[in-house]
C-alpha atoms as an extended CHARMM CRD file, in Angstrom:
* protein
*
       142  EXT
         1         1  MET       CA            290.5610000000      127.9570000000       -7.6830000000  PROA      1               0.0000000000
         2         2  LEU       CA            293.4950000000      126.1300000000       -6.0690000000  PROA      2               0.0000000000
         3         3  SER       CA            291.4560000000      125.4920000000       -2.9220000000  PROA      3               0.0000000000
         4         4  PHE       CA            288.6320000000      123.9910000000       -4.9640000000  PROA      4               0.0000000000
         5         5  GLN       CA            291.0290000000      121.7080000000       -6.8540000000  PROA      5               0.0000000000
         6         6  LEU       CA            292.6750000000      120.5940000000       -3.6190000000  PROA      6               0.0000000000
         7         7  GLN       CA            289.3050000000      119.7930000000       -2.0290000000  PROA      7               0.0000000000
         8         8  SER       CA            288.2380000000      117.8310000000       -5.1090000000  PROA      8               0.0000000000
         9         9  ALA       CA            291.5070000000      115.8830000000       -5.1880000000  PROA      9               0.0000000000
        10        10  ILE       CA            291.2080000000      115.0540000000       -1.4740000000  PROA      10              0.0000000000
        11        11  LYS       CA            287.6750000000      113.7270000000       -2.0580000000  PROA      11              0.0000000000
        12        12  GLU       CA            288.9520000000      111.5560000000       -4.9190000000  PROA      12              0.0000000000
        13        13  LEU       CA            291.7190000000      110.2190000000       -2.6830000000  PROA      13              0.0000000000
        14        14  ASP       CA            289.1950000000      109.4250000000        0.0540000000  PROA      14              0.0000000000
        15        15  THR       CA            287.0750000000      107.5450000000       -2.4810000000  PROA      15              0.0000000000
        16        16  LEU       CA            290.0770000000      105.5950000000       -3.7920000000  PROA      16              0.0000000000
        17        17  ILE       CA            291.1080000000      104.6910000000       -0.2420000000  PROA      17              0.0000000000
        18        18  ALA       CA            287.5760000000      103.4830000000        0.5500000000  PROA      18              0.0000000000
        19        19  LEU       CA            287.4370000000      101.4080000000       -2.6550000000  PROA      19              0.0000000000
        20        20  SER       CA            290.8130000000       99.8280000000       -1.9140000000  PROA      20              0.0000000000
        21        21  LEU       CA            289.7370000000       98.9930000000        1.6390000000  PROA      21              0.0000000000
        22        22  GLU       CA            286.6140000000       97.3420000000        0.2150000000  PROA      22              0.0000000000
        23        23  ASP       CA            288.8490000000       95.3260000000       -2.1170000000  PROA      23              0.0000000000
        24        24  ILE       CA            290.9440000000       94.1790000000        0.8420000000  PROA      24              0.0000000000
        25        25  GLU       CA            287.8380000000       93.0630000000        2.7320000000  PROA      25              0.0000000000
        26        26  ASN       CA            286.6010000000       91.2140000000       -0.3630000000  PROA      26              0.0000000000
        27        27  ILE       CA            289.9290000000       89.3900000000       -0.6590000000  PROA      27              0.0000000000
        28        28  LYS       CA            289.6760000000       88.3550000000        2.9890000000  PROA      28              0.0000000000
        29        29  ARG       CA            286.1980000000       86.9200000000        2.3250000000  PROA      29              0.0000000000
        30        30  ALA       CA            287.2930000000       85.3880000000       -1.0140000000  PROA      30              0.0000000000
        31        31  GLU       CA            284.6870000000       87.4630000000       -2.8660000000  PROA      31              0.0000000000
        32        32  HSD       CA            286.4270000000       88.3320000000       -6.1010000000  PROA      32              0.0000000000
        33        33  ASN       CA            283.5180000000       89.3950000000       -8.3120000000  PROA      33              0.0000000000
        34        34  PRO       CA            282.8720000000       92.7010000000       -6.4890000000  PROA      34              0.0000000000
        35        35  GLN       CA            286.5100000000       93.6400000000       -7.0820000000  PROA      35              0.0000000000
        36        36  PHE       CA            286.1890000000       93.0540000000      -10.8050000000  PROA      36              0.0000000000
        37        37  GLU       CA            282.9440000000       95.0140000000      -10.8750000000  PROA      37              0.0000000000
        38        38  ARG       CA            284.6210000000       97.9780000000       -9.1300000000  PROA      38              0.0000000000
        39        39  LEU       CA            287.5860000000       97.9820000000      -11.4850000000  PROA      39              0.0000000000
        40        40  SER       CA            286.0340000000      100.3960000000      -13.9870000000  PROA      40              0.0000000000
        41        41  ILE       CA            284.9400000000      102.6940000000      -11.1410000000  PROA      41              0.0000000000
        42        42  LYS       CA            288.4750000000      102.7490000000       -9.7580000000  PROA      42              0.0000000000
        43        43  GLU       CA            289.9260000000      103.4640000000      -13.2010000000  PROA      43              0.0000000000
        44        44  GLU       CA            287.5500000000      106.4210000000      -13.6260000000  PROA      44              0.0000000000
        45        45  ARG       CA            288.4450000000      107.7460000000      -10.1820000000  PROA      45              0.0000000000
        46        46  ILE       CA            292.1560000000      107.4360000000      -10.9090000000  PROA      46              0.0000000000
        47        47  LYS       CA            291.7790000000      109.3690000000      -14.1750000000  PROA      47              0.0000000000
        48        48  SER       CA            289.7100000000      111.9980000000      -12.3790000000  PROA      48              0.0000000000
        49        49  PHE       CA            292.3490000000      112.2960000000       -9.6650000000  PROA      49              0.0000000000
        50        50  GLU       CA            295.1220000000      112.6280000000      -12.2530000000  PROA      50              0.0000000000
        51        51  ASN       CA            293.2020000000      115.4520000000      -13.9510000000  PROA      51              0.0000000000
        52        52  LYS       CA            292.6650000000      117.2240000000      -10.6360000000  PROA      52              0.0000000000
        53        53  LYS       CA            296.3360000000      116.7750000000       -9.7510000000  PROA      53              0.0000000000
        54        54  ALA       CA            297.2930000000      118.3170000000      -13.1100000000  PROA      54              0.0000000000
        55        55  MET       CA            295.0120000000      121.2810000000      -12.3550000000  PROA      55              0.0000000000
        56        56  ILE       CA            296.6420000000      121.7030000000       -8.9460000000  PROA      56              0.0000000000
        57        57  ASP       CA            300.0670000000      121.6860000000      -10.5820000000  PROA      57              0.0000000000
        58        58  TYR       CA            298.8480000000      124.2480000000      -13.1320000000  PROA      58              0.0000000000
        59        59  GLU       CA            297.4020000000      126.5440000000      -10.4530000000  PROA      59              0.0000000000
        60        60  ILE       CA            300.5950000000      126.3760000000       -8.3820000000  PROA      60              0.0000000000
        61        61  ALA       CA            302.7480000000      127.0340000000      -11.4550000000  PROA      61              0.0000000000
        62        62  LYS       CA            300.5330000000      130.0050000000      -12.3220000000  PROA      62              0.0000000000
        63        63  LEU       CA            300.9390000000      131.4100000000       -8.7940000000  PROA      63              0.0000000000
        64        64  ILE       CA            304.7000000000      131.0000000000       -8.9040000000  PROA      64              0.0000000000
        65        65  SER       CA            305.0570000000      132.5310000000      -12.3720000000  PROA      65              0.0000000000
        66        66  SER       CA            302.9250000000      135.5580000000      -11.4080000000  PROA      66              0.0000000000
        67        67  ASN       CA            305.0710000000      136.1280000000       -8.2740000000  PROA      67              0.0000000000
        68        68  PRO       CA            308.5620000000      134.8340000000       -9.1190000000  PROA      68              0.0000000000
        69        69  SER       CA            310.2740000000      136.6840000000       -6.2620000000  PROA      69              0.0000000000
        70        70  LYS       CA            308.1460000000      135.1010000000       -3.5140000000  PROA      70              0.0000000000
        71        71  PRO       CA            308.4240000000      131.5370000000       -2.2150000000  PROA      71              0.0000000000
        72        72  LEU       CA            305.3650000000      129.3140000000       -2.5220000000  PROA      72              0.0000000000
        73        73  SER       CA            304.8370000000      129.3080000000        1.2380000000  PROA      73              0.0000000000
        74        74  GLU       CA            304.1010000000      133.0500000000        1.0950000000  PROA      74              0.0000000000
        75        75  LEU       CA            301.7280000000      132.7150000000       -1.8580000000  PROA      75              0.0000000000
        76        76  LEU       CA            299.3650000000      130.2580000000       -0.1720000000  PROA      76              0.0000000000
        77        77  ASP       CA            296.9340000000      131.1460000000        2.5880000000  PROA      77              0.0000000000
        78        78  ASN       CA            296.4600000000      129.0770000000        5.7570000000  PROA      78              0.0000000000
        79        79  GLU       CA            293.5430000000      127.1010000000        4.3110000000  PROA      79              0.0000000000
        80        80  GLN       CA            295.5820000000      126.1400000000        1.2480000000  PROA      80              0.0000000000
        81        81  HSD       CA            298.5150000000      125.0940000000        3.4490000000  PROA      81              0.0000000000
        82        82  GLN       CA            296.1840000000      122.8800000000        5.4790000000  PROA      82              0.0000000000
        83        83  GLN       CA            294.6660000000      121.4280000000        2.3270000000  PROA      83              0.0000000000
        84        84  LEU       CA            298.1130000000      120.6570000000        0.9170000000  PROA      84              0.0000000000
        85        85  GLU       CA            299.0420000000      118.8930000000        4.1630000000  PROA      85              0.0000000000
        86        86  MET       CA            295.8040000000      116.9050000000        4.0810000000  PROA      86              0.0000000000
        87        87  PHE       CA            296.4690000000      116.0860000000        0.4200000000  PROA      87              0.0000000000
        88        88  LYS       CA            299.9070000000      114.7260000000        1.3300000000  PROA      88              0.0000000000
        89        89  GLU       CA            298.4710000000      112.7140000000        4.2290000000  PROA      89              0.0000000000
        90        90  ARG       CA            295.7900000000      111.1490000000        2.0350000000  PROA      90              0.0000000000
        91        91  LEU       CA            298.3500000000      110.2980000000       -0.6380000000  PROA      91              0.0000000000
        92        92  GLY       CA            300.4690000000      108.5680000000        1.9990000000  PROA      92              0.0000000000
        93        93  GLU       CA            297.4330000000      106.7190000000        3.3330000000  PROA      93              0.0000000000
        94        94  LEU       CA            296.4760000000      105.5730000000       -0.1790000000  PROA      94              0.0000000000
        95        95  ARG       CA            300.0330000000      104.3640000000       -0.7160000000  PROA      95              0.0000000000
        96        96  LEU       CA            299.9290000000      102.2850000000        2.4710000000  PROA      96              0.0000000000
        97        97  VAL       CA            296.5030000000      100.8280000000        1.6770000000  PROA      97              0.0000000000
        98        98  ASN       CA            297.6400000000       99.9560000000       -1.8460000000  PROA      98              0.0000000000
        99        99  GLN       CA            300.7680000000       98.2750000000       -0.4720000000  PROA      99              0.0000000000
       100       100  GLN       CA            298.6010000000       96.1440000000        1.8060000000  PROA      100             0.0000000000
       101       101  TYR       CA            296.2890000000       95.3360000000       -1.1130000000  PROA      101             0.0000000000
       102       102  ALA       CA            299.2170000000       94.4240000000       -3.3690000000  PROA      102             0.0000000000
       103       103  LYS       CA            300.6560000000       92.0560000000       -0.7430000000  PROA      103             0.0000000000
       104       104  MET       CA            297.3280000000       90.2930000000       -0.4390000000  PROA      104             0.0000000000
       105       105  VAL       CA            296.8840000000       90.0410000000       -4.2100000000  PROA      105             0.0000000000
       106       106  LEU       CA            300.3790000000       88.5900000000       -4.6070000000  PROA      106             0.0000000000
       107       107  SER       CA            299.7860000000       86.0990000000       -1.8080000000  PROA      107             0.0000000000
       108       108  VAL       CA            296.4750000000       84.9240000000       -3.2430000000  PROA      108             0.0000000000
       109       109  GLY       CA            297.9770000000       84.7330000000       -6.7350000000  PROA      109             0.0000000000
       110       110  ALA       CA            300.9230000000       82.6870000000       -5.4960000000  PROA      110             0.0000000000
       111       111  PHE       CA            298.5530000000       80.3670000000       -3.6290000000  PROA      111             0.0000000000
       112       112  TYR       CA            296.4390000000       79.7360000000       -6.7270000000  PROA      112             0.0000000000
       113       113  ASN       CA            299.4990000000       79.2690000000       -8.9510000000  PROA      113             0.0000000000
       114       114  THR       CA            300.9870000000       76.7530000000       -6.5090000000  PROA      114             0.0000000000
       115       115  LEU       CA            297.6760000000       74.9270000000       -6.2400000000  PROA      115             0.0000000000
       116       116  LEU       CA            297.3350000000       74.7840000000      -10.0190000000  PROA      116             0.0000000000
       117       117  GLU       CA            300.9120000000       73.5710000000      -10.4070000000  PROA      117             0.0000000000
       118       118  ARG       CA            300.2580000000       70.7510000000       -7.9190000000  PROA      118             0.0000000000
       119       119  ILE       CA            297.0600000000       69.7170000000       -9.6590000000  PROA      119             0.0000000000
       120       120  MET       CA            298.4290000000       69.9530000000      -13.1670000000  PROA      120             0.0000000000
       121       121  PRO       CA            302.2340000000       70.1920000000      -13.3500000000  PROA      121             0.0000000000
       122       122  THR       CA            303.6610000000       72.0690000000      -16.3290000000  PROA      122             0.0000000000
       123       123  GLN       CA            306.9480000000       72.2980000000      -18.1130000000  PROA      123             0.0000000000
       124       124  MET       CA            308.4660000000       74.7840000000      -20.5170000000  PROA      124             0.0000000000
       125       125  GLN       CA            308.5390000000       74.0490000000      -24.2360000000  PROA      125             0.0000000000
       126       126  GLY       CA            310.4100000000       76.9420000000      -25.7330000000  PROA      126             0.0000000000
       127       127  TYR       CA            308.6410000000       80.0320000000      -24.4380000000  PROA      127             0.0000000000
       128       128  GLN       CA            305.3720000000       78.2550000000      -23.7010000000  PROA      128             0.0000000000
       129       129  ARG       CA            304.2920000000       76.5360000000      -20.5220000000  PROA      129             0.0000000000
       130       130  VAL       CA            302.4390000000       73.2930000000      -21.2780000000  PROA      130             0.0000000000
       131       131  ALA       CA            301.1050000000       70.4270000000      -19.2040000000  PROA      131             0.0000000000
       132       132  SER       CA            303.7970000000       67.8470000000      -18.5880000000  PROA      132             0.0000000000
       133       133  PRO       CA            303.1770000000       64.4080000000      -20.0850000000  PROA      133             0.0000000000
       134       134  ASN       CA            303.1820000000       62.8300000000      -16.6080000000  PROA      134             0.0000000000
       135       135  SER       CA            300.4230000000       65.0740000000      -15.2510000000  PROA      135             0.0000000000
       136       136  SER       CA            296.9800000000       63.8060000000      -14.4930000000  PROA      136             0.0000000000
       137       137  PHE       CA            293.9520000000       65.3970000000      -12.8880000000  PROA      137             0.0000000000
       138       138  LEU       CA            293.4360000000       62.5240000000      -10.5200000000  PROA      138             0.0000000000
       139       139  GLU       CA            295.9730000000       60.3680000000       -8.7880000000  PROA      139             0.0000000000
       140       140  ILE       CA            294.8380000000       57.4440000000       -6.6860000000  PROA      140             0.0000000000
       141       141  ARG       CA            297.0900000000       56.0910000000       -4.0140000000  PROA      141             0.0000000000
       142       142  ALA       CA            296.3850000000       52.8830000000       -2.1030000000  PROA      142             0.0000000000
């Protein structure tokens, strides 16, 4: 059962990595709608992965509790060791891809915020940001 859960979790990680790479490519091409359309798919995959991860934790805890005198390394066979290593590798890869994605999202967000601030300057009134009285959508210089 542990092997099956590990294989399923690895497949979910591969899918999440592929979806994140697609998001990165869409950001590079300034195609934002496909990202929003994939959002629900990614959320489902994340929930599925979390459930599979919980099942892996449960299976490992069950193995340990049934053999408390043995270390985990002795309880797993070679295939399970390899799957755990692959699981760790995929988690690390997903982390790196998500870091790259986050950097791009922050950069694009900062660009748009700066552009908006230049077009329509704002100021704080209490806790609200409102257009400053001197702002205008069009400024003509001669």
